[in-house]
C-alpha distance (Angstrom), angle and dihedral (degrees) to the residues before:
residue distance angle dihedral
X1 . . .
X2 3.83 . .
X3 3.78 91.8 .
X4 3.81 93.6 53.5
X5 3.83 91.2 47.0
X6 3.80 89.3 48.6
X7 3.81 91.6 50.9
X8 3.81 92.5 49.6
X9 3.81 93.2 48.1
X10 3.80 89.6 45.7
X11 3.83 91.7 52.7
X12 3.80 91.5 50.3
X13 3.81 90.2 45.7
X14 3.81 91.5 50.9
X15 3.80 92.0 52.3
X16 3.81 92.6 47.8
X17 3.81 90.8 45.7
X18 3.81 91.1 52.0
X19 3.79 93.4 53.6
X20 3.80 92.5 40.0
X21 3.82 89.3 56.1
X22 3.80 90.5 51.4
X23 3.81 89.9 48.0
X24 3.82 90.1 51.5
X25 3.80 90.5 54.1
X26 3.81 90.9 50.7
X27 3.81 91.4 47.7
X28 3.81 91.8 52.4
X29 3.82 91.3 49.6
X30 3.81 93.1 48.7
X31 3.82 91.3 46.8
X32 3.79 91.1 50.0
X33 3.80 92.4 46.1
X34 3.79 94.9 48.7
X35 3.81 93.0 47.6
X36 3.81 91.4 46.6
X37 3.80 89.6 50.6
X38 3.80 89.7 50.2
X39 3.81 92.4 51.1
X40 3.80 91.9 48.2
X41 3.81 94.0 47.4
X42 3.80 92.9 45.6
X43 3.81 101.0 44.5
X44 3.79 103.5 28.1
X45 3.81 101.1 34.8
X46 3.82 98.6 24.2
X47 3.80 88.2 -133.1
X48 3.81 112.7 110.2
X49 3.79 118.9 -156.6
X50 3.79 120.4 -126.5
X51 3.80 100.5 -141.8
X52 3.86 111.6 50.4
X53 3.81 95.6 79.7
X54 3.78 90.9 49.5
X55 3.81 92.9 47.8
X56 3.80 89.9 49.7
X57 3.80 92.5 48.4
X58 3.81 92.7 50.4
X59 3.80 92.5 45.4
X60 3.81 90.1 48.6
X61 3.81 88.7 60.2
X62 3.81 90.7 51.0
X63 3.79 91.2 45.5
X64 3.81 91.3 50.8
X65 3.80 97.3 51.3
X66 3.81 97.4 36.9
X67 3.81 90.1 43.3
X68 3.80 90.1 51.1
X69 3.80 89.7 53.9
X70 3.81 91.8 50.4
X71 3.82 90.7 48.9
X72 3.79 91.2 46.9
X73 3.81 92.8 54.8
X74 3.80 88.9 63.1
X75 3.83 90.7 38.0
X76 3.80 85.5 -118.6
X77 3.79 100.0 148.2
X78 3.76 121.8 116.7
X79 3.77 109.9 -91.0
X80 3.77 142.5 163.6
X81 3.78 105.9 -119.6
X82 3.80 100.0 171.2
X83 3.82 94.0 117.9
X84 3.80 92.6 39.3
X85 3.80 90.6 56.7
X86 3.82 90.7 50.1
X87 3.82 91.9 56.0
X88 3.77 131.0 72.3
X89 3.76 138.1 177.2
X90 3.78 119.2 8.9
X91 3.81 92.5 -10.6
X92 3.79 89.8 60.0
X93 3.80 92.2 48.7
X94 3.82 91.0 48.7
X95 3.80 91.3 49.3
X96 3.80 91.3 48.3
X97 3.79 89.1 49.7
X98 3.80 90.7 51.1
X99 3.81 91.4 49.6
X100 3.79 90.9 49.4
X101 3.81 91.8 49.0
X102 3.80 89.4 54.6
X103 3.81 88.9 48.7
X104 3.81 89.7 48.6
X105 3.80 89.5 54.4
X106 3.80 89.4 53.9
X107 3.82 95.1 46.8
X108 3.80 91.9 47.6
X109 3.81 89.0 50.0
X110 3.80 89.0 50.8
X111 3.80 90.9 49.1
X112 3.82 95.8 47.7
X113 3.81 98.2 39.5
X114 3.80 91.0 41.8
X115 3.80 89.9 53.5
X116 3.80 90.6 50.4
X117 3.81 89.6 47.6
X118 3.81 90.6 52.8
X119 3.80 92.7 47.3
X120 3.79 89.1 50.9
X121 3.80 89.1 53.9
X122 3.78 94.8 65.9
X123 3.77 109.5 127.1
X124 3.82 95.3 14.8
X125 3.80 116.6 117.8
X126 3.79 129.8 -168.3
X127 3.78 119.2 -101.0
X128 3.81 99.5 -125.8
X129 3.77 108.1 32.0
X130 3.81 97.7 22.9
X131 3.82 92.6 -134.2
X132 3.82 120.9 147.6
X133 3.81 109.8 -90.4
X134 3.80 88.6 -136.2
X135 3.82 89.4 82.9
X136 3.80 99.8 57.9
X137 3.80 91.8 37.6
X138 3.82 92.4 53.7
X139 3.80 86.4 77.3
X140 3.81 89.8 78.9
X141 3.83 100.8 57.8
X142 3.80 93.4 34.8
X143 3.81 91.6 51.8
X144 3.81 89.0 44.7
X145 3.81 91.3 51.4
X146 3.80 93.2 50.5
X147 3.82 91.5 46.7
X148 3.82 89.8 48.7
X149 3.81 89.8 53.5
X150 3.80 90.9 51.3
X151 3.82 92.9 47.8
X152 3.81 91.7 49.1
X153 3.81 87.8 51.6
X154 3.81 90.7 52.7
X155 3.81 91.4 47.3
X156 3.81 91.7 51.1
X157 3.81 89.0 50.7
X158 3.80 91.7 49.0
X159 3.81 92.1 48.7
X160 3.80 89.9 49.7
X161 3.82 90.1 49.4
X162 3.80 90.3 50.4
X163 3.79 91.2 48.9
X164 3.80 94.1 49.9
X165 3.82 98.8 35.6
X166 3.80 115.9 127.3
X167 3.81 122.5 -169.2
X168 3.81 113.1 -121.4
């Protein structure tokens, strides 16, 4: 039961991670292009544009939250694993589960508070481009949702490992 749920969540997570990685590449290219355009217009034509900094700032938010979800899928965030390295067997699995539950609390907080932040942005537009602020701020709950999916996948795997663990 847990193993099949884990496999399904892992498949969904892999698909989302694939497209998130592609999106990150596109975001980096657009950020680079808009900043390059700004430098060219400012220094070669002495006529700075008003929107490239704003585009870059909004894309940086998307890159941060989507990038965090991609890093989380491979458990690639910075962490202190001193105690984890000292444990083995069931103790290690329990400790991992505890760590992941703390991470789940954070990602759920990000999802809920990010959603409230977006809802509070209705009617607000950006200064330079005059786009609704809902769009750049959606990065927070969407990133939180993807990270929550990845954490739930890890938790299902840990629970399965606990269930099937045999002492040597």
